[in-house]
N, C-alpha and C positions, 0 to 999 in steps of 0.2 A: 453898786458893789459888784454885781456880776460882771459888768464891763471891765472894771478894774482887775478882777480876777483873770479874765480872758487876756487882757493886755499883759499882765504879769507873766502868765504862763507862756504867752507868745514870745516874750523877750527871753525867757529862761529855757525855751525849747531848744535842746541841743541834740542834733543828730550827728554823732561822731562815727565815721566808718571804722570798722575793724575793732571797735571797743568790745571788750569781753561782755557777755550777756549779763553777768551778775552786776557789773559796774553800771551798765546801762539801766538795769532795773532799779538800782539804788538812786541814780540820778533822777529818774522819772518819779520815784516816790518823793524825793525832796522837792521837786518842782510842784507836785500835787499838793504837798503840805504847805509850801510857800504860797501858792496861789489861794489856798483856802484861808490862810492867816491874813492875807491882804484884804479880805472882804470885810 
């Protein structure tokens, strides 16, 4: 389960240059929630 979570978060990890900080924060929160739900 932990490996699946790591793979999921790896695929969803987005580093978008010049993205406003608030949007980047929300994207990271969604990635964290999604990776936890995939376990």
